Each structure stands twice: as structure tokens, then as C-alpha cells.
C-alpha positions as CSV (number, residue, x, y, z in Angstrom):
1,M,0.0,0.0,0.0
2,G,1.3,3.4,-0.9
3,A,0.8,6.5,1.2
4,G,-1.0,8.4,-1.5
5,G,-4.6,9.3,-0.7
6,R,-4.4,8.1,2.9
7,I,-5.4,10.5,5.6
8,H,-4.8,10.5,9.3
9,I,-7.6,9.8,11.7
10,A,-7.2,13.1,13.5
11,D,-8.0,14.9,10.2
12,M,-11.5,13.5,9.9
13,A,-14.4,15.8,10.9
14,K,-18.1,16.3,10.4
15,P,-17.8,18.5,7.3
16,M,-16.2,15.4,5.6
17,A,-19.5,13.4,5.8
18,G,-20.1,11.7,2.5
19,Q,-16.5,11.8,1.4
20,K,-14.5,8.7,0.6
21,V,-11.3,8.2,2.6
22,L,-8.5,5.7,3.0
23,L,-7.3,5.0,6.5
24,A,-4.6,2.8,7.8
25,G,-3.6,1.7,11.3
26,W,-3.9,-1.1,13.7
27,V,-7.0,-2.8,15.2
28,E,-7.5,-1.8,18.8
29,D,-10.9,-3.5,19.3
30,L,-13.4,-5.8,17.4
31,R,-17.1,-6.2,18.1
32,E,-19.6,-8.3,16.2
33,L,-23.3,-7.4,16.6
34,G,-25.1,-9.8,14.3
35,K,-25.0,-8.4,10.7
36,V,-22.8,-5.5,11.7
37,S,-19.3,-5.4,13.0
38,F,-17.4,-2.5,14.5
39,V,-13.7,-2.1,14.3
40,T,-11.9,0.4,16.5
41,L,-8.9,1.5,14.3
42,R,-6.0,3.5,15.7
43,D,-3.2,5.3,14.0
44,A,-0.5,7.6,15.5
45,T,-3.0,10.5,15.6
46,G,-6.2,9.0,17.1
47,L,-9.1,6.5,17.0
48,A,-11.8,5.9,14.4
49,Q,-14.8,3.7,14.4
50,I,-15.2,1.5,11.3
51,V,-18.6,0.0,10.5
52,V,-18.5,-3.2,8.5
53,K,-21.7,-4.7,7.0
54,G,-22.8,-7.5,4.7
55,G,-20.4,-9.6,2.8
56,L,-17.5,-7.5,3.8
57,Q,-17.6,-9.1,7.2
58,A,-16.1,-12.2,5.7
59,S,-12.9,-10.3,5.0
60,M,-12.5,-10.0,8.7
61,D,-12.4,-13.7,9.4
62,G,-9.3,-14.5,11.5
63,L,-8.6,-10.8,12.1
64,T,-6.9,-10.3,15.4
65,R,-6.5,-7.2,17.6
66,Q,-3.3,-5.3,16.9
67,S,-3.3,-6.4,13.3
68,V,-2.5,-3.8,10.7
69,V,-5.2,-2.9,8.1
70,A,-6.1,-0.4,5.4
71,V,-9.7,0.7,5.2
72,S,-11.5,2.4,2.3
73,G,-14.9,3.8,3.0
74,T,-17.2,6.8,3.4
75,V,-17.3,9.2,6.3
76,A,-20.6,9.5,8.0
77,E,-21.9,11.2,11.2
78,T,-22.5,8.9,14.1
79,R,-24.4,8.6,17.3
80,A,-21.5,6.8,19.0
81,R,-20.6,8.6,22.2
82,D,-16.8,8.6,21.7
83,F,-16.7,9.6,18.0
84,E,-17.7,12.6,16.0
85,V,-17.8,10.6,12.7
86,E,-17.4,7.0,11.6
87,V,-16.4,5.3,8.4
88,S,-18.7,2.9,6.6
89,A,-16.2,0.4,5.2
90,E,-16.2,-0.6,1.5
91,Q,-12.9,-2.5,1.5
92,I,-10.7,-3.8,4.2
93,D,-7.1,-5.0,3.4
94,V,-5.3,-6.9,6.1
95,L,-1.7,-5.8,5.7
96,S,-0.2,-7.7,8.6
97,R,-1.7,-10.1,11.2
98,A,-0.8,-9.9,14.8
99,I,0.0,-13.4,16.2
100,H,-1.6,-14.1,19.6
101,P,-0.8,-14.4,22.4
102,L,1.1,-11.1,22.4
103,P,4.0,-10.7,24.8
104,I,2.3,-7.7,26.4
105,D,-1.1,-6.0,26.3
106,P,-0.5,-2.7,24.7
107,L,-3.8,-1.4,25.9
108,G,-2.7,-1.8,29.5
109,R,-5.7,-3.8,30.5
110,L,-3.3,-6.5,31.7
111,E,-0.4,-4.8,33.5
112,S,3.1,-5.8,32.3
113,G,6.4,-5.4,34.2
114,M,9.0,-3.0,32.8
115,D,11.3,-5.7,31.6
116,N,8.5,-7.3,29.6
117,R,7.6,-4.0,28.1
118,L,11.2,-3.2,27.2
119,N,11.6,-6.6,25.6
120,A,8.6,-5.8,23.4
121,R,9.3,-2.0,23.1
122,A,7.9,-1.6,19.6
123,L,4.6,-3.1,20.7
124,D,4.7,-1.1,23.9
125,M,4.7,2.1,21.7
126,R,1.0,1.3,21.0
127,N,0.3,1.9,24.6
128,Q,-0.9,5.5,24.6
129,K,0.8,6.4,27.9
130,T,4.1,5.1,26.5
131,A,3.6,6.8,23.2
132,S,2.7,10.1,24.9
133,I,6.0,10.1,26.8
134,F,7.9,10.1,23.5
135,R,5.7,12.6,21.9
136,L,6.4,14.9,24.8
137,R,10.1,14.1,24.5
138,H,9.9,15.2,20.9
139,R,8.2,18.4,21.9
140,V,10.8,19.2,24.6
141,L,13.6,18.6,22.1
142,E,11.9,20.9,19.6
143,S,11.6,23.6,22.3
144,L,15.2,23.3,23.4
145,R,16.5,23.6,19.9
146,Q,14.3,26.5,19.1
147,G,15.3,28.2,22.3
148,L,19.0,27.7,21.7
149,S,18.8,28.8,18.1
150,K,17.0,32.1,19.0
151,R,19.8,32.7,21.5
152,R,22.4,32.4,18.7
153,F,23.8,29.0,19.6
154,T,25.1,26.8,16.7
155,E,24.4,23.1,16.9
156,I,27.5,21.0,16.6
157,T,28.3,17.2,16.5
158,T,31.4,16.0,18.3
159,P,33.2,12.6,18.1
160,K,31.9,9.8,20.2
161,I,35.0,7.6,19.6
162,I,38.0,9.3,21.3
163,G,41.6,8.5,21.7
164,S,42.1,9.5,25.4
165,A,40.2,9.5,28.6
166,S,38.6,13.0,28.3
167,E,38.0,14.9,31.6
168,G,40.2,12.3,33.2
169,G,37.2,10.1,33.8
170,A,37.6,6.6,35.0
171,N,34.2,5.4,33.9
172,L,34.8,5.1,30.2
173,F,34.1,2.2,27.9
174,S,37.2,1.2,26.0
175,L,37.3,-0.6,22.7
176,E,39.9,-1.9,20.1
177,Y,40.2,0.6,17.3
178,F,42.4,-0.6,14.4
179,G,45.1,-1.8,16.8
180,K,44.8,1.1,19.2
181,T,42.8,1.6,22.4
182,A,39.9,4.0,22.0
183,Y,37.1,5.1,24.3
184,L,33.4,6.1,24.1
185,A,32.9,9.7,25.0
186,Q,31.1,10.5,28.3
187,S,30.6,14.2,27.3
188,P,31.6,16.7,24.6
189,Q,33.3,18.9,27.2
190,L,36.7,19.4,25.6
191,Y,35.4,19.7,22.1
192,K,32.7,22.2,22.9
193,E,35.1,24.4,24.8
194,Q,37.4,24.5,21.8
195,M,34.5,25.4,19.5
196,T,33.9,28.7,21.4
197,M,37.1,30.0,19.8
198,G,35.3,30.7,16.5
199,L,31.6,29.9,16.9
200,E,31.3,31.5,20.3
201,R,28.0,29.8,21.3
202,V,27.5,26.1,20.6
203,Y,25.3,23.3,21.7
204,E,25.0,19.5,21.2
205,I,22.2,17.1,21.9
206,S,23.5,13.6,21.5
207,G,24.1,10.2,23.1
208,F,27.0,9.6,25.4
209,Y,28.3,6.7,27.5
210,R,29.4,6.0,31.0
211,A,30.7,2.7,32.3
212,E,29.2,3.1,35.7
213,N,28.0,-0.1,37.3
214,S,25.0,1.5,38.9
215,H,21.7,-0.2,39.4
216,T,19.3,2.7,40.2
217,G,16.3,4.3,38.6
218,R,18.3,7.3,37.4
219,H,21.6,5.9,36.0
220,L,22.1,4.6,32.4
221,S,25.2,3.4,30.5
222,E,24.0,5.3,27.4
223,F,22.2,8.6,27.9
224,T,21.2,11.7,26.0
225,S,22.9,14.9,27.1
226,V,22.0,18.5,26.2
227,D,25.3,20.5,26.3
228,I,26.0,24.2,25.7
229,E,29.2,26.3,25.8
230,A,29.3,30.0,25.4
231,A,32.2,32.5,25.0
232,F,32.1,35.7,27.0
233,M,29.5,34.4,29.4
234,D,30.0,33.8,33.1
235,Y,28.4,30.9,35.0
236,T,25.5,33.1,36.1
237,D,24.8,33.9,32.5
238,V,24.6,30.3,31.4
239,M,22.5,29.5,34.5
240,D,20.1,32.1,33.3
241,V,20.0,30.4,29.8
242,L,19.3,27.0,31.5
243,E,16.5,28.4,33.6
244,Q,14.9,30.0,30.6
245,L,15.2,26.8,28.5
246,V,13.8,24.6,31.3
247,R,10.8,27.0,31.7
248,E,10.1,27.1,28.0
249,A,10.3,23.3,27.7
250,C,7.9,22.9,30.7
251,V,5.5,25.3,29.0
252,A,5.7,23.4,25.8
253,A,5.0,20.1,27.6
254,S,2.1,21.7,29.5
255,E,0.5,22.7,26.3
256,C,0.3,19.0,25.1
257,T,-2.9,18.4,26.9
258,I,-3.7,15.0,25.3
259,E,-0.3,13.6,26.0
260,Q,-0.4,14.9,29.6
261,E,-3.8,13.2,30.1
262,A,-2.4,10.0,28.8
263,T,0.6,10.1,31.2
264,G,-1.6,11.2,34.1
265,H,0.9,13.9,35.1
266,K,0.8,17.7,34.6
267,A,4.1,19.3,33.8
268,E,5.3,21.7,36.5
269,V,6.1,25.1,35.1
270,P,8.5,27.0,37.5
271,S,7.9,30.7,37.7
272,D,11.5,31.1,38.8
273,I,14.2,28.7,40.0
274,P,15.8,29.6,43.4
275,R,19.6,29.6,43.8
276,I,21.1,28.1,46.9
277,T,24.8,28.2,47.6
278,Y,26.6,25.0,48.6
279,S,27.4,26.7,52.0
280,Q,23.7,27.5,52.5
281,A,22.9,23.8,51.8
282,V,25.5,22.7,54.3
283,D,23.9,25.0,56.9
284,E,20.4,23.7,56.0
285,L,21.6,20.1,56.5
286,G,22.9,21.0,59.9
287,S,25.6,19.4,62.1
288,D,23.5,16.2,62.6
289,C,24.3,15.2,59.0
290,G,28.0,15.4,59.7
291,V,28.6,17.6,56.6
292,S,31.1,20.4,56.6
293,F,32.5,22.7,53.9
294,G,34.4,20.7,51.4
295,D,32.5,17.4,51.8
296,D,30.6,16.1,48.8
297,L,26.9,15.8,49.2
298,L,25.8,12.2,49.3
299,D,22.5,10.9,48.0
300,S,21.2,10.9,51.5
301,H,22.0,14.5,51.9
302,L,20.4,15.5,48.6
303,R,17.3,13.6,49.6
304,L,17.0,15.7,52.7
305,L,17.6,18.9,50.7
306,G,14.9,17.6,48.3
307,E,12.4,17.5,51.1
308,K,13.1,21.1,51.8
309,H,13.2,22.1,48.1
310,P,10.9,19.6,46.2
311,G,10.9,21.5,42.9
312,Y,13.6,22.9,40.7
313,Y,16.5,24.7,42.4
314,F,20.2,25.5,41.7
315,L,23.0,24.5,44.0
316,T,25.8,27.1,43.3
317,D,29.4,27.9,44.3
318,W,30.7,24.4,45.1
319,P,34.1,23.8,46.6
320,T,36.7,23.9,43.8
321,K,38.2,20.6,44.9
322,L,34.9,18.8,44.2
323,K,34.7,20.0,40.6
324,P,36.6,18.9,37.4
325,F,39.9,20.4,36.5
326,Y,38.4,22.8,34.0
327,I,36.1,24.6,36.4
328,R,37.2,28.1,37.3
329,P,37.7,29.2,40.9
330,K,36.4,32.5,42.2
331,D,38.9,35.3,42.0
332,D,38.4,36.4,45.6
333,D,38.3,32.8,47.1
334,A,40.1,30.0,45.2
335,E,38.5,27.4,47.4
336,V,35.1,28.2,45.9
337,S,34.3,27.6,42.2
338,R,32.1,29.4,39.7
339,S,29.8,26.3,39.4
340,F,26.3,25.1,39.8
341,D,24.1,22.0,39.7
342,L,20.4,22.1,38.7
343,Q,18.4,19.9,40.9
344,H,14.8,18.7,41.0
345,G,14.3,17.6,44.6
346,Y,17.1,15.1,45.2
347,L,17.7,14.5,41.5
348,E,20.6,16.2,39.7
349,L,19.6,17.3,36.2
350,S,22.5,19.4,35.1
351,S,26.0,20.6,36.1
352,G,27.9,23.5,34.8
353,G,30.1,26.5,35.5
354,S,32.7,28.9,34.2
355,R,35.8,27.3,32.7
356,L,39.5,28.0,33.0
357,H,40.7,29.7,29.8
358,D,44.3,30.5,30.9
359,P,46.4,27.5,29.7
360,S,49.1,27.9,32.4
361,I,46.5,27.7,35.2
362,L,44.7,24.8,33.4
363,R,48.0,22.8,33.3
364,S,48.5,23.4,37.0
365,R,45.0,22.3,37.8
366,L,45.5,19.1,35.8
367,E,48.6,18.3,37.9
368,Q,46.9,19.2,41.1
369,Q,44.2,16.6,40.3
370,G,46.8,13.9,39.5
371,L,46.2,14.1,35.7
372,D,49.0,14.1,33.1
373,P,48.9,17.3,31.0
374,A,50.5,15.3,28.2
375,L,47.3,13.3,27.8
376,F,45.5,16.6,27.1
377,A,48.1,18.0,24.7
378,D,45.6,18.5,21.8
379,H,43.1,20.3,24.0
380,L,45.7,22.5,25.7
381,R,47.2,23.4,22.3
382,A,44.0,25.2,21.4
383,F,44.3,27.4,24.5
384,D,47.6,28.7,23.2
385,W,45.8,30.1,20.1
386,G,43.7,32.6,22.1
387,M,40.8,31.1,24.1
388,P,38.0,33.4,25.2
389,P,36.5,33.2,28.7
390,H,33.7,30.7,28.5
391,S,31.0,28.9,30.5
392,G,28.6,26.1,29.9
393,W,26.6,23.1,31.2
394,G,25.4,19.7,30.4
395,M,21.9,18.4,31.2
396,G,20.6,14.8,31.2
397,L,17.6,14.9,28.9
398,D,16.4,11.5,30.1
399,R,16.3,12.6,33.8
400,F,14.6,15.9,32.8
401,M,11.9,13.9,30.9
402,A,11.4,11.6,33.8
403,V,10.6,14.7,35.9
404,L,8.3,16.2,33.2
405,V,6.2,13.0,32.9
406,G,6.2,12.1,36.5
407,V,8.0,8.7,36.5
408,D,10.5,7.4,39.0
409,N,12.5,5.3,36.6
410,V,14.4,7.1,33.8
411,R,14.1,4.0,31.6
412,E,10.4,4.9,31.1
413,A,11.6,7.9,29.1
414,V,14.2,6.1,27.0
415,L,13.3,4.0,23.9
416,Y,15.8,1.2,24.3
417,P,17.7,1.8,27.6
418,R,21.2,0.5,28.2
419,D,22.4,-0.3,31.7
420,P,24.7,-2.9,33.3
421,D,21.9,-5.5,33.0
422,R,20.4,-4.7,29.6
423,L,22.1,-4.9,26.2
424,S,19.0,-5.8,24.1
425,P,16.7,-5.5,22.3
């Protein structure tokens, strides 16, 4: 069957009564009432009622729910409660039969565990709650790209196969690369910094990899990251950009009323995002938690903070020693960095800050953190060509989507998640 002449179900309306149409989709329900049969047909845009009469009913013999069909017929007004119009079928072509029993019930009448749903992910996409999560994800990505573009950011694509352990990270996947050892990138950090030399403002939305043996509802081995880097911006400037983009994405999601109804969760739109310094957070936690300045905040600490701040908030001005080598300390206090994390409750969504752009200081920081500057020779070379001051951040899209659709496990918002236990389908 070709696409020519076919219309989407959502495009049918009362003014089309009497018109002939061609629909295609999958059978969601079947009912036989004597000499009349009713087929509930769904495509990616909605549901239609198909009325089948007379000898045409024989063409439905053996037809199963979830089978794919093409229906030619005439649009007519209907007294059915859930439909504005229906289609009186004149021809039904079975394009593909669904073999029962199916591994999961895509209508959700019989509940399936997440592993079973992921194993049958393509079929799970016919579940309207699942499909709505990914329609919302599409809308959020669209909003982020539009927002960055109007702020004069240029989209770039950086290598995912790299020759050295970028950022000095220990959690990298290694692979054999034509007789050499290569790694899968865990972020575009070094490349995006270099690109600020000429493009000034850049962003990338792409998949990255982290060999972290974590078994939680928020960690993945392959994840989608939204990254920006901007010349001549301080960390407060890029924090402003992040806040604006988050708000715009939340508004875009909140306008998708059908999808929100399907997920059963209304997107929270923050009016503003409060900023709390690391020192203030330590004070809020109190001495009972045993946290003092310079200590990293553990998951248990962040959960306590999340109870006090259940929505979006920034944690700013972290101790320099807790941040990567490229984060710039404050001029008046080198123990405090120009950095921030974006949190939603206990969940970290983004991390960023101002970067060091003086190559001599950058080399010293590498040595201070026990990293060999020789391994970063290509990166450092670019700094000798005149690197502008710059700042940026990276945000985990999958975690952001989990917050937007109100799910606890980030795998719900990823098509085919990869973690230490899952490498297929």
C-alpha cells in the first residue's frame, strides 16, 4: 500500500461526511453485533470507528486485535458517544496479522512489568501512555533547539570515539580501534570548549556513554545529554539560559494536553528557579548530618535537601576541589568555584560553570588533580591560540523527561535503555 490518498484519523471531521477516505492503522478492538461489525482503528493520531456490514464481514475472518489494516470507505456522522464521525467500510485489506498471544497487552488492560515492556518495546509504543511520553520528548527537544537557536547558539556534533580519557574520567568504555585503544565519550566537554574560539556559542544534543556499574532508577550506561558552551558568558549567564530553557520546555510540555492526560501527570512550570549556595545547603543540612564545607553531598544529603526544596533549584558555588579540573575558581576565594548544579528535589539534572581559559592555570589544575597534561596536549594546544573566557553546562535529557512526565525510573523515558543488565533489544 502506498501513502497516496491516505489521511490520518485526526484529520477527519463532520464536514467530511459523504467523502470517501483511506485510513490505515492497527485494530485496537473488534465487536460483532449480528450483521454489523465494529472495528476500532487507531493510528498515531487517534481512534476511528469503522462500521462493517454485509459480505464485507467475511474479509475480517481471523482478524486479530493489533493487526494492521487499510480501510477504504465513506465518512458518516455517528451517534456513537466517543466519536464525531465514523467510516462505513467498503474495502478492508489486512496488511499484517498480529499473532496471539502477544508478549504484552499494549492497551494496558493487563499490567506488564517494565522488563517485559522493554523486551517488546515496539509493541509497547501502541500503549498511549508510553507513546505520549515520547511525543512529549519530541516536543521538549523541539523547544530546546528553538530556544538555543534564537539565542544564537550553533548546533555541533562532536566525536563519540575518542583517543584519550577525556576529563580524566575513570568510567569510560574502551574498545579496540584498528590496533589502538579508544574510548566512548562520556561528554563533549573538551570539544565544545574549543569550538567557542570561533563559533562563540555552541550546543549539542547527543548520546554519550558512562561505564558506571549503577543499578538505580536514574543511571544509564547510554544517555542523551544536552550541552552548551558560550564564550564571553559567566556561570551566572549560562545559568540564566538554562533556567529559561527549562521553563520554555515545561510550558511546551504543559500545552500538550492530550499527552499529559495519557501520562496522568501535569508538567510543573517553574515561575523562577531559586539559587542556593553550597554553603547554605550545608547549613540547612545541619551538624546532625556530619557535613562540613568541602564534603561532597551524598545521595542521603540530597534527599534531605529535596524534602526542603521539592521543585527545581540551583546549588551554586561548590568547593573547587569537588569539581573537574576545567572549572574556574572564584577570584576572591580560590576554594570556591564558579559552578552550579540544577536539581529537582534530590535528582541532579544538570551541572555547569565557568571554565578556566588560561592555559598555564589549566595545566596546574591538571597536575593538582593527578592528571598528566601530556594526555590533554591536543586540548591544551587550542588554548595557546587565544581562548576566550567561556562557560557552559550539560543536562541529562532522560532525567529531565522523567521529571516532566512524573516517572521514578528514567528507563520509562528512553526508547531502548542500556544499563549494566540490559544490552538488548
